N, C-alpha and C positions, 0 to 999 in steps of 0.2 A: 870486219870483226872488231869487237871491243878489245881494249888493252889486256884485260885479265885473261882472255882466251886467245890472245895473239899467238899464232904458231911460230915456233923458233926454227923448226927444221921440217923438211918434207921427205917423204919416201915414195916408193913406187910399188904398185901391186905386182907381186911376183907370181902368185898362183891363187886360184879360187877353186875350192872344193866344197861346193854347196855353201853352208854358212861359215866355213873356215877359210880365212883369207890370210895369205902370207904377204907381208909388206917388207920390202928391202930398203935399208938405209945405207947411206954412204960410209959412215964410220960407226964404230962402237959407241962413241960419245953421243951420237944422234939417236940411239935406240931409246924408245919411250919406256917408262916404268911399267911394271906389271899392273894391270887394271886401269891403265891410262886410256882415255877415249881418243880415237882417231876418227877423222872425217874424210870422206871422199864422195864421189857421185857417179852415177851410171852415165851411159852415153846420151840418155835423154834427159839428164838433169835431176834425177831422183837422188836425194841424199841417202848415203849409206853410212851408218854409225857402227864403228868397230871397237871392240874392247880387247886390249892386249892380255893374253893369258900365258904365253910362253916366249922365251928367247931361244932362237935357233941359230946354229952357225950358217952362214957367215953374215952377221949383222941383219938377221931376219927376225921380225916381230910376228909371231903367229897370233892371230886374232880370231875372235868369234864375232859374227855379225849380229847386231840387235835389230836389224831391219832387212828386208829382202835384198838379195844380191843379184837379182835378174838384171842383165845389161851391164854388169861390172866387167871391165876388160883389163887385160894384162897391161902393165906399164902406166896405168892411170895414176895421177898424182894423189897422194894421201897426206893430209895435214895433221900435225899433232895439236892437241888442245891444251896440253900441260895440266890437265885435271882429270880426276876420275869421273865416273857417272854421278850426276848430281840431280837433286829434286828440289822443287820449291818448298817453302814452309807449308806444312800440312794443313794449318788452319785455313790457308787460302784455297785449299783444294777440297774442302768440305762441300758435299753436294755435287761433286764432279766425277767424271769417268776419265781416267788417265791410262797411258800405256807404260811400258817398262822404262821409258825415258822420262817419265813424269810429265809428259805433254798431254793436254786434254784431247780426247777423241769424241766428245759429245756434241761438237759443233755449237758450243756456247761461248766461244771466244777464248783468247789466251789467258793463262794464269800469270798475272803480272806480279812477279816476286823480285824484291830488291836483294834478298839473301837466298843463297842456294846451299843445300846441305849434301855432303857426300853420302852415297848409298852404302858404301863399304866403310866400316870404321874399325880402328884398332881395338882389340878386345881388352881394354884396360880394366874392365869390371868383370868379375866372375859371376857365373849363373848361380841362382839360389837352388841348392839341391833339395830333394824331397825331405831329407833328414832335417835340414835347417827350417824348411816350411813347417814341419811337424812340431818344432819347438815354439813357434809363434802362435799368434791368434789367427783364427780362420773366419772368413766371411763367406757363408754359403749363399750362392746366388739362386734365387727362386726362378725357375723357368716356366712354371705353370703347366709343365708336362708331367703327368703322374708317374710314368715309368722312370723318368730321369730323376725327379725330385725324391722318389722313394728309395731307389736302389743304387743310383749312381750320382750322388749330389755334385753339382757343379760348384767349385770353390774358386774364389777370386785368386788370380795369379797362378792358376793351374793350366795344364795342357791336357786337352781331351781329344781323343781320336774317334771318328766315326768310320768303322771299317766295314766294307761290304763289296760284293761283286757288282756287276752291271745290273742296272734297273732295280735296285733294292731301295732306292729313296734316300741316298746320302745327301744329295743337293737339296731336296725338299725338307729333310729333317734339319739340315744346317740353316736353311732359310727360316724355318719356324722358330728355331732358337734365337736367331737374330731378331725376328719380329717381336718375340715376347720380351727379350732382355732389353733391347734398345728402347722400346716403348714404355716398359714398366720401370726400368732401372735408370733411365736418362743417361746412359753411357754413350760414348762415341764409338763408331764402328769403322773398322778398316777391313774391307773384303778384297782378297787377292784371288783372282781366277787364273790358275796355272794350268795351261793346256785344256781349258774349258771349251766346250762346244760353243760356237758363235750363237746358236739359238738359245742356249741356256743363259749366256751372258745378257742377251737381249731381254729375255723373260725376267731375269733377276733385276735388271734396271727398272723395268716397268712395275715390278712388284714393290720395289723400294719406293717408287713414286706413289703407287696406289695406297700403300700403308703409311705414307707420310714420314718415313725415316730417312729419306735421301739427304735432307739438309744436315743430318748428323752423321753422315757416312762418306767414306771415300771408296770408290771402286777402282781397283787396279787390274787391268786385264793383259794377259799374255796368252792369247787364245790358240786354239788347236790349229788354225790355219797359218799361224806365224812361225818364224824360224825357231829351231830348238834353242838358240841363244836367248831369244826373247822369253820363251817359256821357262828357261832355267833362271835367268836373272830377275824375272818379275817377282820372285819370292823375296829377294834381297830388297827390291824397291818397296814392296809391301811392308816389310819389317821396318825399313827406314821411315816410312810415313807414320807407322805406329809409334816409333821411338820419338819422332818429332812432336806428336801430340802428347805423348807421355812426359816429355821434358817440360811441357807447359802445365803439368799437374793434372791432366785428364786420365781417368781410368778408361782403358780401351778394351773392347771385345774384338779380337783379331781372328778373322776366319780365312781359311784357305781351302780352295776346292780345285784340284786336290794335290796332296803331297806326292802321291805316286807318280803323277805326270811330271812333276818337278824332277824326281829321281830318274824318270824315263828320258827326259830331255838331257840330263847329265850323261846318261848312258850313250845317247846318240852322239853327243859332242865328243865324248871320250873315244868312241870308235873313229870318228872323223879326224881327231887329233893324233891318231896312231898309237894310242895307249893299249897295252895288252890287257884284255879283260880278265876279271877274276875267275875262279873255278866255276862260279855259278852263272857266268855270262854277263854280270853287271860290271860297271866301271870299277877299277881298283880304288877309286877315291869316294865310293858310295858312303862309307861310314863317316868320313870327315865332312862331306858335303851336308849330309843330314844333321850331323852334330853341330856344325857351324851355324846352321839356320836356327836350330832349337836353342842354342846357347844365348842367342840374342833376345829370346822371349823371357824377360825377367822383370822383377820389381825393382824400381829405382826412382829417385827424385820424389819419393813419397807417393808415387802413382804405380799402377800395375798394368800389365798386359795379360789378359786371359785369352788363351788361344783355343779355338775349336777347329780341328783339322779333318776334312774328309779324306779318306784313304781308299783308293780303288784297290780291290783284292783280285788279281788276275785269276780267272778260273775258280774263284771262291777258295783259293789255296792260302790259308793263313800262315803256312810255313814258307811262303815265298821270301827269299832273302831281303828284298827291298822292304816288304811289309814288316818283317821281323825287326829290321834295323830302325824303322820309323817308330813302331810302338814301344821300343825299348826306351824312348824318350818321353812317353806319355804317362800321366798320372791316372787317367781314367780311360777306359776303352769301351765303346759301344760296338758290339759285333752285330751286324744286321743279318737276319736269317732269311734265306730264300723260302723255306717251308712256311714261315710266318707270313711272308708276302703273299704266297699262294692261298693262304687261308684268309687274307684280308685283315690281318692283325697289325694295325699301325698305331704307333711307331713299331717297326719290325725288329726291335732290339731283342736279341736272345738273352733272357735274364740269367741263364746259367753259363753262357760263354763269355759274357761281358764282366767287367770288374771295375772297382774304384778303390783307390788308396785312401779315400776320405770317408768311407763308410765305417766309422768308428764312433764309440760313445762320446769321445772327447770333441769330435767335430760336429756331429749331428744331434747329440743328446741321447740319453738312455732309452726313452720311449721310442723314438724314431729308429734307433739301432735294433731294438728288440722286435719291432714290427717288421723291419726289413729282413732280419734273419729268419723270422718265422715264415715270411713270404718265400724266401729262397728255399727253405726246407720243404714247404708245400709244393713248390715247383719241381723240386727233385723227386719227390714222391709221385707227383703227377706224371712225370716223364716215364717212370716205371709202370704206373697203372695204365697209361695209354697203350703201351706195348702189349700188356695183358688183355686189355679191353678189345684191342684189334683182333685178337685171336678168339677169345671166349665170349666177348660182349660185356657191356657195362653191367647188365642185370645179373650176371653170374659172379660178379665180385662180391666179397663179403660186405656186410652192412657197414662196417667201419671204413672199408676201402671206398665204398660208394660215396660216403659222406665226404671223405678227403678229396675224391675225384671231382665231385660237383663244386666243392668250395674252391678248389684250385682253378677250375674252369671259370667260375664266377670272378675270381681274382684276376685271372688272365684276361678275361673280357673287360673287366673294370679298368685295367691299365691301358686299354686302347683309348684313342682319343681323336676326335676330328680336328684337323689343323685349320688355322685361319688362312694359311697360304695355299691350302688345297681346296678351298670352298668352290672354286670354279670347276674342279674336276669331280668332286663328290656330291655337290649340292647339299652338304651338311654345314651348318654354321659352326665355326671354330669355337673351341672352349678353352678358357684359361682356368685352371684349378689351383687355388692356393694350397700350400703344403699342408696346413692344418686340416683341410677338408680331405686331402688325399690320405693322410694318416688315419683320420676318423673312418673313412670308407673302408680302408684295408682292415682296420681293427674289427669292424663290425662283420665283415665277411669271414675273417679268420676265426672269430669267436662263435660263428654260427647263428648270429642274430637275424640274418636274412636268408636262412636256408630254404624258406618257403617260396622265395622268388625264383622264377625260371632263370636259367643261366643266360639265355639270350637277351634278357632285359638289361644286362649290364654292359652290353657291347656298344662301343662308340658313343659313350655318354660322357658328361662332365663329372661334376660332384655327385655323390650318392644321394638319390632323392627319395629313398624309402625310409619310412619311420621305423621305430623299434619293433613294431609288430608286423612290418612288411607293407604297411599302407603307403600309398603314394603321397609324398609331400608336395605342397603347393609352392 
């Protein structure tokens, strides 16, 4: 070993409970610090990396394993490294896939770094609150996705959550946002897969390669088949990579899929560490763990980190304590609707359940704000009329209600959009729609200038291609 990682003392494995390992040291002075990394190996020579999380009597360091513990025996020697978990300089990791330890797993060779940076840092800087953000200038990020740009504008240095149950398209929507922003905005991307399926991680990598954005991205994986320690700590590793790029003056789009799996891994570890769960069954440290992660996503050094977080909603229950804890930190929330997925309305964002703190005249301008508010009013009325129409039929509605019903349905169809990242599934060419074309199309639908066009002609299209009289534009 090199001098900077030379171990001063050794301990012995006292107990192994899955990913939780107790290490016994001879004296209290030998005990490693909290979050120090320890190293040992299994009987067949596989390296095991441990992170200290608690001190127990008598001279026991309780650790969580960041690697598999199969084959780890009692009384095996454990070495101290005298350092916390560290990663290489993020610039050197661009275009690579790494694990929770910052080590490459893409079989492209090692990352040769002279300097290593700690994953956990003292919080000497305070996070920027929404109130402070509202005092400054805003930079709206155009995503090219009509539903998002119109109703839930993405703002630089904000936190956005994509909430939804299983199979509602959280990962695909996240991937489409990455595709559009990184290609159009020339930002750097840090993607963190926390508890992700191995298949999804593999598909994501090849999608990054296909779309040409891998050289501007770092992928950090703590996948579903790994230990809860890896799934939990991979979030801190991802943030550390984003902070490393931010310190060099780059604006970062930071994506995590998904935050609920991070909280779930924390719950598994908490139970194995013997902590008494809270009344709701989650770990007692849930709020502090989620808060500590989000407090590190902030603007500093003249650069920003803009986060987009996929959040799995168990059983589609938005009142789940972990979900409520997560979205209390978010500035914008996209709630995915199972009913919209069943109708084939993509992106499946529910316009009435979702919200954005930045849909104000000061941020988006008066024209945009007025069109968005009128769209929301139209959707609210549409929801009422749909229930009535289901009972008595559309033709039995009053003339004025029928006009509102069909305009709202046109607008709903217009806000659907084929994704670039879903072309292989849908056989539809992806569409990027600039904000001015989105506003123009919505304005014409709301004002009734395209009332003569059938509702279905607006479904899964890009910009509005009908002239003032309803004729098809070339």
